[in-house]
PDB file of N, CA, C and O in Angstrom:
ATOM      1  N   MET A   1    -109.708 -34.338  56.341  1.00  0.00           N
ATOM      2  CA  MET A   1    -110.724 -33.736  55.499  1.00  0.00           C
ATOM      3  C   MET A   1    -110.283 -33.859  54.048  1.00  0.00           C
ATOM      4  O   MET A   1    -109.123 -33.582  53.744  1.00  0.00           O
ATOM      5  N   ALA A   2    -111.157 -34.260  53.153  1.00  0.00           N
ATOM      6  CA  ALA A   2    -110.826 -34.442  51.741  1.00  0.00           C
ATOM      7  C   ALA A   2    -110.630 -33.087  51.073  1.00  0.00           C
ATOM      8  O   ALA A   2    -111.326 -32.116  51.371  1.00  0.00           O
ATOM      9  N   GLN A   3    -109.671 -33.052  50.169  1.00  0.00           N
ATOM     10  CA  GLN A   3    -109.383 -31.821  49.440  1.00  0.00           C
ATOM     11  C   GLN A   3    -110.301 -31.743  48.226  1.00  0.00           C
ATOM     12  O   GLN A   3    -110.521 -32.749  47.552  1.00  0.00           O
ATOM     13  N   ASP A   4    -110.835 -30.562  47.943  1.00  0.00           N
ATOM     14  CA  ASP A   4    -111.719 -30.366  46.801  1.00  0.00           C
ATOM     15  C   ASP A   4    -110.936 -30.600  45.508  1.00  0.00           C
ATOM     16  O   ASP A   4    -109.859 -30.032  45.331  1.00  0.00           O
ATOM     17  N   ALA A   5    -111.462 -31.427  44.608  1.00  0.00           N
ATOM     18  CA  ALA A   5    -110.781 -31.753  43.359  1.00  0.00           C
ATOM     19  C   ALA A   5    -110.959 -30.673  42.302  1.00  0.00           C
ATOM     20  O   ALA A   5    -110.259 -30.686  41.289  1.00  0.00           O
ATOM     21  N   THR A   6    -111.882 -29.739  42.514  1.00  0.00           N
ATOM     22  CA  THR A   6    -112.108 -28.677  41.543  1.00  0.00           C
ATOM     23  C   THR A   6    -111.047 -27.596  41.707  1.00  0.00           C
ATOM     24  O   THR A   6    -110.881 -27.049  42.798  1.00  0.00           O
ATOM     25  N   PRO A   7    -110.324 -27.285  40.625  1.00  0.00           N
ATOM     26  CA  PRO A   7    -109.290 -26.253  40.733  1.00  0.00           C
ATOM     27  C   PRO A   7    -109.911 -24.878  40.973  1.00  0.00           C
ATOM     28  O   PRO A   7    -111.003 -24.582  40.489  1.00  0.00           O
ATOM     29  N   SER A   8    -109.202 -24.055  41.723  1.00  0.00           N
ATOM     30  CA  SER A   8    -109.692 -22.702  41.964  1.00  0.00           C
ATOM     31  C   SER A   8    -109.528 -21.887  40.677  1.00  0.00           C
ATOM     32  O   SER A   8    -108.615 -22.154  39.896  1.00  0.00           O
ATOM     33  N   PRO A   9    -110.397 -20.899  40.446  1.00  0.00           N
ATOM     34  CA  PRO A   9    -110.327 -20.107  39.217  1.00  0.00           C
ATOM     35  C   PRO A   9    -108.965 -19.452  39.001  1.00  0.00           C
ATOM     36  O   PRO A   9    -108.531 -19.307  37.858  1.00  0.00           O
ATOM     37  N   SER A  10    -108.288 -19.058  40.068  1.00  0.00           N
ATOM     38  CA  SER A  10    -107.011 -18.382  39.914  1.00  0.00           C
ATOM     39  C   SER A  10    -105.907 -19.337  39.464  1.00  0.00           C
ATOM     40  O   SER A  10    -104.861 -18.881  39.002  1.00  0.00           O
ATOM     41  N   ARG A  11    -106.112 -20.651  39.587  1.00  0.00           N
ATOM     42  CA  ARG A  11    -105.109 -21.638  39.211  1.00  0.00           C
ATOM     43  C   ARG A  11    -105.515 -22.413  37.958  1.00  0.00           C
ATOM     44  O   ARG A  11    -104.890 -23.418  37.618  1.00  0.00           O
ATOM     45  N   TYR A  12    -106.543 -21.954  37.283  1.00  0.00           N
ATOM     46  CA  TYR A  12    -107.071 -22.674  36.138  1.00  0.00           C
ATOM     47  C   TYR A  12    -107.108 -21.729  34.953  1.00  0.00           C
ATOM     48  O   TYR A  12    -107.706 -20.658  35.047  1.00  0.00           O
ATOM     49  N   GLN A  13    -106.486 -22.095  33.840  1.00  0.00           N
ATOM     50  CA  GLN A  13    -106.390 -21.193  32.693  1.00  0.00           C
ATOM     51  C   GLN A  13    -106.707 -21.932  31.413  1.00  0.00           C
ATOM     52  O   GLN A  13    -106.230 -23.046  31.194  1.00  0.00           O
ATOM     53  N   PHE A  14    -107.506 -21.318  30.575  1.00  0.00           N
ATOM     54  CA  PHE A  14    -107.783 -21.834  29.244  1.00  0.00           C
ATOM     55  C   PHE A  14    -107.015 -21.009  28.227  1.00  0.00           C
ATOM     56  O   PHE A  14    -106.875 -19.796  28.378  1.00  0.00           O
ATOM     57  N   PHE A  15    -106.522 -21.667  27.196  1.00  0.00           N
ATOM     58  CA  PHE A  15    -105.958 -20.999  26.031  1.00  0.00           C
ATOM     59  C   PHE A  15    -106.602 -21.615  24.796  1.00  0.00           C
ATOM     60  O   PHE A  15    -106.988 -22.784  24.810  1.00  0.00           O
ATOM     61  N   ILE A  16    -106.717 -20.844  23.749  1.00  0.00           N
ATOM     62  CA  ILE A  16    -107.172 -21.353  22.463  1.00  0.00           C
ATOM     63  C   ILE A  16    -105.931 -21.521  21.600  1.00  0.00           C
ATOM     64  O   ILE A  16    -105.205 -20.561  21.341  1.00  0.00           O
ATOM     65  N   LEU A  17    -105.699 -22.743  21.163  1.00  0.00           N
ATOM     66  CA  LEU A  17    -104.519 -23.072  20.365  1.00  0.00           C
ATOM     67  C   LEU A  17    -104.936 -23.215  18.909  1.00  0.00           C
ATOM     68  O   LEU A  17    -105.845 -23.979  18.583  1.00  0.00           O
ATOM     69  N   GLY A  18    -104.263 -22.476  18.040  1.00  0.00           N
ATOM     70  CA  GLY A  18    -104.516 -22.580  16.603  1.00  0.00           C
ATOM     71  C   GLY A  18    -103.265 -23.071  15.895  1.00  0.00           C
ATOM     72  O   GLY A  18    -102.158 -22.616  16.184  1.00  0.00           O
ATOM     73  N   LEU A  19    -103.444 -23.994  14.974  1.00  0.00           N
ATOM     74  CA  LEU A  19    -102.340 -24.522  14.161  1.00  0.00           C
ATOM     75  C   LEU A  19    -102.761 -24.453  12.699  1.00  0.00           C
ATOM     76  O   LEU A  19    -103.886 -24.821  12.362  1.00  0.00           O
ATOM     77  N   TRP A  20    -101.873 -23.988  11.834  1.00  0.00           N
ATOM     78  CA  TRP A  20    -102.175 -24.001  10.410  1.00  0.00           C
ATOM     79  C   TRP A  20    -100.897 -24.147   9.608  1.00  0.00           C
ATOM     80  O   TRP A  20     -99.816 -23.739  10.032  1.00  0.00           O
ATOM     81  N   ALA A  21    -101.054 -24.738   8.445  1.00  0.00           N
ATOM     82  CA  ALA A  21     -99.911 -24.981   7.560  1.00  0.00           C
ATOM     83  C   ALA A  21     -99.759 -23.807   6.605  1.00  0.00           C
ATOM     84  O   ALA A  21    -100.719 -23.370   5.972  1.00  0.00           O
ATOM     85  N   GLN A  22     -98.555 -23.318   6.518  1.00  0.00           N
ATOM     86  CA  GLN A  22     -98.237 -22.264   5.569  1.00  0.00           C
ATOM     87  C   GLN A  22     -97.572 -22.960   4.376  1.00  0.00           C
ATOM     88  O   GLN A  22     -96.552 -23.628   4.543  1.00  0.00           O
ATOM     89  N   PRO A  23     -98.135 -22.810   3.191  1.00  0.00           N
ATOM     90  CA  PRO A  23     -97.593 -23.551   2.043  1.00  0.00           C
ATOM     91  C   PRO A  23     -96.088 -23.326   1.858  1.00  0.00           C
ATOM     92  O   PRO A  23     -95.580 -22.210   1.963  1.00  0.00           O
ATOM     93  N   GLY A  24     -95.413 -24.420   1.582  1.00  0.00           N
ATOM     94  CA  GLY A  24     -93.976 -24.345   1.354  1.00  0.00           C
ATOM     95  C   GLY A  24     -93.649 -23.867  -0.049  1.00  0.00           C
ATOM     96  O   GLY A  24     -94.495 -23.891  -0.944  1.00  0.00           O
ATOM     97  N   GLN A  25     -92.438 -23.443  -0.223  1.00  0.00           N
ATOM     98  CA  GLN A  25     -91.955 -23.044  -1.541  1.00  0.00           C
ATOM     99  C   GLN A  25     -91.270 -24.247  -2.169  1.00  0.00           C
ATOM    100  O   GLN A  25     -90.909 -25.185  -1.457  1.00  0.00           O
ATOM    101  N   PRO A  26     -91.083 -24.243  -3.471  1.00  0.00           N
ATOM    102  CA  PRO A  26     -90.431 -25.386  -4.120  1.00  0.00           C
ATOM    103  C   PRO A  26     -89.111 -25.747  -3.420  1.00  0.00           C
ATOM    104  O   PRO A  26     -88.246 -24.895  -3.214  1.00  0.00           O
ATOM    105  N   GLY A  27     -88.980 -27.026  -3.064  1.00  0.00           N
ATOM    106  CA  GLY A  27     -87.774 -27.494  -2.405  1.00  0.00           C
ATOM    107  C   GLY A  27     -87.755 -27.287  -0.908  1.00  0.00           C
ATOM    108  O   GLY A  27     -86.792 -27.677  -0.247  1.00  0.00           O
ATOM    109  N   ARG A  28     -88.793 -26.684  -0.356  1.00  0.00           N
ATOM    110  CA  ARG A  28     -88.862 -26.447   1.087  1.00  0.00           C
ATOM    111  C   ARG A  28     -90.134 -27.069   1.637  1.00  0.00           C
ATOM    112  O   ARG A  28     -91.171 -27.040   0.974  1.00  0.00           O
ATOM    113  N   PRO A  29     -90.073 -27.629   2.836  1.00  0.00           N
ATOM    114  CA  PRO A  29     -91.267 -28.253   3.411  1.00  0.00           C
ATOM    115  C   PRO A  29     -92.299 -27.215   3.844  1.00  0.00           C
ATOM    116  O   PRO A  29     -91.985 -26.039   4.030  1.00  0.00           O
ATOM    117  N   THR A  30     -93.515 -27.673   3.996  1.00  0.00           N
ATOM    118  CA  THR A  30     -94.586 -26.821   4.504  1.00  0.00           C
ATOM    119  C   THR A  30     -94.232 -26.405   5.936  1.00  0.00           C
ATOM    120  O   THR A  30     -93.802 -27.228   6.744  1.00  0.00           O
ATOM    121  N   ALA A  31     -94.417 -25.133   6.231  1.00  0.00           N
ATOM    122  CA  ALA A  31     -94.133 -24.613   7.569  1.00  0.00           C
ATOM    123  C   ALA A  31     -95.433 -24.526   8.353  1.00  0.00           C
ATOM    124  O   ALA A  31     -96.456 -24.079   7.835  1.00  0.00           O
ATOM    125  N   TRP A  32     -95.381 -24.959   9.607  1.00  0.00           N
ATOM    126  CA  TRP A  32     -96.527 -24.857  10.497  1.00  0.00           C
ATOM    127  C   TRP A  32     -96.416 -23.584  11.325  1.00  0.00           C
ATOM    128  O   TRP A  32     -95.329 -23.210  11.763  1.00  0.00           O
ATOM    129  N   ARG A  33     -97.531 -22.933  11.531  1.00  0.00           N
ATOM    130  CA  ARG A  33     -97.593 -21.749  12.380  1.00  0.00           C
ATOM    131  C   ARG A  33     -98.499 -22.065  13.561  1.00  0.00           C
ATOM    132  O   ARG A  33     -99.404 -22.894  13.464  1.00  0.00           O
ATOM    133  N   ILE A  34     -98.241 -21.394  14.670  1.00  0.00           N
ATOM    134  CA  ILE A  34     -98.952 -21.666  15.914  1.00  0.00           C
ATOM    135  C   ILE A  34     -99.440 -20.343  16.498  1.00  0.00           C
ATOM    136  O   ILE A  34     -98.709 -19.353  16.514  1.00  0.00           O
ATOM    137  N   SER A  35    -100.671 -20.337  16.970  1.00  0.00           N
ATOM    138  CA  SER A  35    -101.244 -19.169  17.623  1.00  0.00           C
ATOM    139  C   SER A  35    -101.826 -19.611  18.964  1.00  0.00           C
ATOM    140  O   SER A  35    -102.476 -20.653  19.054  1.00  0.00           O
ATOM    141  N   LEU A  36    -101.591 -18.819  19.994  1.00  0.00           N
ATOM    142  CA  LEU A  36    -102.124 -19.104  21.320  1.00  0.00           C
ATOM    143  C   LEU A  36    -102.854 -17.852  21.800  1.00  0.00           C
ATOM    144  O   LEU A  36    -102.263 -16.776  21.885  1.00  0.00           O
ATOM    145  N   GLU A  37    -104.145 -17.999  22.114  1.00  0.00           N
ATOM    146  CA  GLU A  37    -104.949 -16.855  22.536  1.00  0.00           C
ATOM    147  C   GLU A  37    -105.505 -17.078  23.937  1.00  0.00           C
ATOM    148  O   GLU A  37    -105.990 -18.160  24.267  1.00  0.00           O
ATOM    149  N   ASN A  38    -105.423 -16.028  24.752  1.00  0.00           N
ATOM    150  CA  ASN A  38    -106.037 -16.033  26.065  1.00  0.00           C
ATOM    151  C   ASN A  38    -107.450 -15.472  25.884  1.00  0.00           C
ATOM    152  O   ASN A  38    -107.598 -14.275  25.638  1.00  0.00           O
ATOM    153  N   PRO A  39    -108.493 -16.303  25.997  1.00  0.00           N
ATOM    154  CA  PRO A  39    -109.854 -15.812  25.742  1.00  0.00           C
ATOM    155  C   PRO A  39    -110.347 -14.795  26.768  1.00  0.00           C
ATOM    156  O   PRO A  39    -111.299 -14.063  26.497  1.00  0.00           O
ATOM    157  N   GLN A  40    -109.719 -14.737  27.935  1.00  0.00           N
ATOM    158  CA  GLN A  40    -110.127 -13.752  28.946  1.00  0.00           C
ATOM    159  C   GLN A  40    -109.657 -12.354  28.591  1.00  0.00           C
ATOM    160  O   GLN A  40    -110.327 -11.371  28.906  1.00  0.00           O
ATOM    161  N   THR A  41    -108.497 -12.262  27.931  1.00  0.00           N
ATOM    162  CA  THR A  41    -107.926 -10.948  27.614  1.00  0.00           C
ATOM    163  C   THR A  41    -107.893 -10.654  26.116  1.00  0.00           C
ATOM    164  O   THR A  41    -107.628  -9.520  25.716  1.00  0.00           O
ATOM    165  N   ALA A  42    -108.160 -11.666  25.282  1.00  0.00           N
ATOM    166  CA  ALA A  42    -108.075 -11.584  23.823  1.00  0.00           C
ATOM    167  C   ALA A  42    -106.634 -11.364  23.340  1.00  0.00           C
ATOM    168  O   ALA A  42    -106.409 -11.060  22.169  1.00  0.00           O
ATOM    169  N   GLU A  43    -105.674 -11.518  24.237  1.00  0.00           N
ATOM    170  CA  GLU A  43    -104.270 -11.405  23.844  1.00  0.00           C
ATOM    171  C   GLU A  43    -103.892 -12.644  23.030  1.00  0.00           C
ATOM    172  O   GLU A  43    -104.206 -13.769  23.417  1.00  0.00           O
ATOM    173  N   ARG A  44    -103.223 -12.427  21.912  1.00  0.00           N
ATOM    174  CA  ARG A  44    -102.820 -13.525  21.048  1.00  0.00           C
ATOM    175  C   ARG A  44    -101.319 -13.445  20.778  1.00  0.00           C
ATOM    176  O   ARG A  44    -100.776 -12.373  20.513  1.00  0.00           O
ATOM    177  N   LYS A  45    -100.673 -14.585  20.849  1.00  0.00           N
ATOM    178  CA  LYS A  45     -99.237 -14.688  20.567  1.00  0.00           C
ATOM    179  C   LYS A  45     -99.051 -15.648  19.406  1.00  0.00           C
ATOM    180  O   LYS A  45     -99.772 -16.639  19.292  1.00  0.00           O
ATOM    181  N   GLY A  46     -98.097 -15.358  18.555  1.00  0.00           N
ATOM    182  CA  GLY A  46     -97.777 -16.228  17.436  1.00  0.00           C
ATOM    183  C   GLY A  46     -96.411 -16.862  17.620  1.00  0.00           C
ATOM    184  O   GLY A  46     -95.498 -16.248  18.173  1.00  0.00           O
ATOM    185  N   PHE A  47     -96.277 -18.100  17.150  1.00  0.00           N
ATOM    186  CA  PHE A  47     -95.035 -18.853  17.287  1.00  0.00           C
ATOM    187  C   PHE A  47     -94.731 -19.545  15.968  1.00  0.00           C
ATOM    188  O   PHE A  47     -95.639 -19.944  15.238  1.00  0.00           O
ATOM    189  N   THR A  48     -93.441 -19.683  15.669  1.00  0.00           N
ATOM    190  CA  THR A  48     -93.050 -20.343  14.429  1.00  0.00           C
ATOM    191  C   THR A  48     -92.732 -21.817  14.618  1.00  0.00           C
ATOM    192  O   THR A  48     -92.626 -22.563  13.645  1.00  0.00           O
ATOM    193  N   ASP A  49     -92.577 -22.243  15.887  1.00  0.00           N
ATOM    194  CA  ASP A  49     -92.314 -23.664  16.140  1.00  0.00           C
ATOM    195  C   ASP A  49     -92.696 -24.033  17.568  1.00  0.00           C
ATOM    196  O   ASP A  49     -93.003 -23.169  18.390  1.00  0.00           O
ATOM    197  N   LEU A  50     -92.672 -25.325  17.844  1.00  0.00           N
ATOM    198  CA  LEU A  50     -93.066 -25.812  19.164  1.00  0.00           C
ATOM    199  C   LEU A  50     -92.116 -25.363  20.267  1.00  0.00           C
ATOM    200  O   LEU A  50     -92.536 -25.183  21.410  1.00  0.00           O
ATOM    201  N   ALA A  51     -90.844 -25.181  19.938  1.00  0.00           N
ATOM    202  CA  ALA A  51     -89.877 -24.729  20.946  1.00  0.00           C
ATOM    203  C   ALA A  51     -90.244 -23.340  21.467  1.00  0.00           C
ATOM    204  O   ALA A  51     -90.132 -23.078  22.665  1.00  0.00           O
ATOM    205  N   GLU A  52     -90.679 -22.451  20.576  1.00  0.00           N
ATOM    206  CA  GLU A  52     -91.105 -21.112  21.006  1.00  0.00           C
ATOM    207  C   GLU A  52     -92.346 -21.190  21.886  1.00  0.00           C
ATOM    208  O   GLU A  52     -92.434 -20.499  22.900  1.00  0.00           O
ATOM    209  N   LEU A  53     -93.305 -22.030  21.500  1.00  0.00           N
ATOM    210  CA  LEU A  53     -94.512 -22.209  22.299  1.00  0.00           C
ATOM    211  C   LEU A  53     -94.168 -22.759  23.678  1.00  0.00           C
ATOM    212  O   LEU A  53     -94.677 -22.275  24.689  1.00  0.00           O
ATOM    213  N   ASP A  54     -93.311 -23.764  23.715  1.00  0.00           N
ATOM    214  CA  ASP A  54     -92.895 -24.364  24.981  1.00  0.00           C
ATOM    215  C   ASP A  54     -92.208 -23.331  25.877  1.00  0.00           C
ATOM    216  O   ASP A  54     -92.493 -23.267  27.073  1.00  0.00           O
ATOM    217  N   ALA A  55     -91.313 -22.528  25.316  1.00  0.00           N
ATOM    218  CA  ALA A  55     -90.607 -21.507  26.101  1.00  0.00           C
ATOM    219  C   ALA A  55     -91.587 -20.473  26.650  1.00  0.00           C
ATOM    220  O   ALA A  55     -91.463 -20.049  27.799  1.00  0.00           O
ATOM    221  N   PHE A  56     -92.556 -20.067  25.838  1.00  0.00           N
ATOM    222  CA  PHE A  56     -93.552 -19.097  26.296  1.00  0.00           C
ATOM    223  C   PHE A  56     -94.365 -19.658  27.462  1.00  0.00           C
ATOM    224  O   PHE A  56     -94.551 -18.987  28.478  1.00  0.00           O
ATOM    225  N   LEU A  57     -94.854 -20.906  27.307  1.00  0.00           N
ATOM    226  CA  LEU A  57     -95.673 -21.504  28.364  1.00  0.00           C
ATOM    227  C   LEU A  57     -94.871 -21.731  29.645  1.00  0.00           C
ATOM    228  O   LEU A  57     -95.395 -21.547  30.744  1.00  0.00           O
ATOM    229  N   ALA A  58     -93.607 -22.129  29.512  1.00  0.00           N
ATOM    230  CA  ALA A  58     -92.761 -22.324  30.689  1.00  0.00           C
ATOM    231  C   ALA A  58     -92.572 -21.000  31.434  1.00  0.00           C
ATOM    232  O   ALA A  58     -92.649 -20.963  32.662  1.00  0.00           O
ATOM    233  N   ALA A  59     -92.326 -19.921  30.698  1.00  0.00           N
ATOM    234  CA  ALA A  59     -92.155 -18.603  31.323  1.00  0.00           C
ATOM    235  C   ALA A  59     -93.467 -18.120  31.934  1.00  0.00           C
ATOM    236  O   ALA A  59     -93.471 -17.543  33.021  1.00  0.00           O
ATOM    237  N   TRP A  60     -94.570 -18.353  31.244  1.00  0.00           N
ATOM    238  CA  TRP A  60     -95.890 -17.948  31.746  1.00  0.00           C
ATOM    239  C   TRP A  60     -96.192 -18.638  33.072  1.00  0.00           C
ATOM    240  O   TRP A  60     -96.663 -18.005  34.016  1.00  0.00           O
ATOM    241  N   MET A  61     -95.920 -19.939  33.135  1.00  0.00           N
ATOM    242  CA  MET A  61     -96.170 -20.690  34.372  1.00  0.00           C
ATOM    243  C   MET A  61     -95.210 -20.272  35.478  1.00  0.00           C
ATOM    244  O   MET A  61     -95.614 -20.192  36.638  1.00  0.00           O
ATOM    245  N   ALA A  62     -93.952 -20.005  35.149  1.00  0.00           N
ATOM    246  CA  ALA A  62     -92.979 -19.587  36.156  1.00  0.00           C
ATOM    247  C   ALA A  62     -93.381 -18.242  36.775  1.00  0.00           C
ATOM    248  O   ALA A  62     -93.214 -18.045  37.978  1.00  0.00           O
ATOM    249  N   GLU A  63     -93.905 -17.323  35.967  1.00  0.00           N
ATOM    250  CA  GLU A  63     -94.354 -16.030  36.477  1.00  0.00           C
ATOM    251  C   GLU A  63     -95.486 -16.178  37.477  1.00  0.00           C
ATOM    252  O   GLU A  63     -95.648 -15.341  38.365  1.00  0.00           O
ATOM    253  N   ARG A  64     -96.262 -17.228  37.337  1.00  0.00           N
ATOM    254  CA  ARG A  64     -97.406 -17.448  38.208  1.00  0.00           C
ATOM    255  C   ARG A  64     -97.120 -18.447  39.311  1.00  0.00           C
ATOM    256  O   ARG A  64     -98.028 -18.845  40.041  1.00  0.00           O
ATOM    257  N   GLY A  65     -95.858 -18.858  39.438  1.00  0.00           N
ATOM    258  CA  GLY A  65     -95.464 -19.755  40.504  1.00  0.00           C
ATOM    259  C   GLY A  65     -95.925 -21.180  40.327  1.00  0.00           C
ATOM    260  O   GLY A  65     -96.084 -21.909  41.306  1.00  0.00           O
ATOM    261  N   VAL A  66     -96.143 -21.589  39.086  1.00  0.00           N
ATOM    262  CA  VAL A  66     -96.559 -22.962  38.812  1.00  0.00           C
ATOM    263  C   VAL A  66     -95.312 -23.753  38.444  1.00  0.00           C
ATOM    264  O   VAL A  66     -94.763 -23.590  37.354  1.00  0.00           O
ATOM    265  N   GLY A  67     -94.871 -24.605  39.354  1.00  0.00           N
ATOM    266  CA  GLY A  67     -93.695 -25.418  39.094  1.00  0.00           C
ATOM    267  C   GLY A  67     -94.070 -26.717  38.417  1.00  0.00           C
ATOM    268  O   GLY A  67     -95.242 -27.091  38.394  1.00  0.00           O
ATOM    269  N   SER A  68     -93.089 -27.409  37.866  1.00  0.00           N
ATOM    270  CA  SER A  68     -93.358 -28.652  37.153  1.00  0.00           C
ATOM    271  C   SER A  68     -93.848 -29.743  38.097  1.00  0.00           C
ATOM    272  O   SER A  68     -94.469 -30.701  37.637  1.00  0.00           O
ATOM    273  N   GLY A  69     -93.592 -29.636  39.404  1.00  0.00           N
ATOM    274  CA  GLY A  69     -94.029 -30.654  40.345  1.00  0.00           C
ATOM    275  C   GLY A  69     -95.375 -30.372  40.985  1.00  0.00           C
ATOM    276  O   GLY A  69     -95.890 -31.215  41.719  1.00  0.00           O
ATOM    277  N   GLU A  70     -95.971 -29.186  40.723  1.00  0.00           N
ATOM    278  CA  GLU A  70     -97.249 -28.846  41.327  1.00  0.00           C
ATOM    279  C   GLU A  70     -98.389 -29.439  40.533  1.00  0.00           C
ATOM    280  O   GLU A  70     -98.268 -29.666  39.329  1.00  0.00           O
ATOM    281  N   ARG A  71     -99.490 -29.690  41.203  1.00  0.00           N
ATOM    282  CA  ARG A  71    -100.694 -30.203  40.534  1.00  0.00           C
ATOM    283  C   ARG A  71    -101.867 -29.307  40.880  1.00  0.00           C
ATOM    284  O   ARG A  71    -102.985 -29.550  40.426  1.00  0.00           O
TER     285      ARG A  71
END
């Protein structure tokens, strides 16, 4: 029997990703800021770099039992 290709609602998540440049000071590069919002809960998290965003998403997926090998 063929498996349904549509993901179940409990395994499917949308986030709203915001990126904006914060002006740099003389002699310093422009800093990027990152915001991630869950539209279902309106919870918003802020990050100062991609490493923080990556760590948050990895922990979020681990809490929900989503491993790197799952599809």
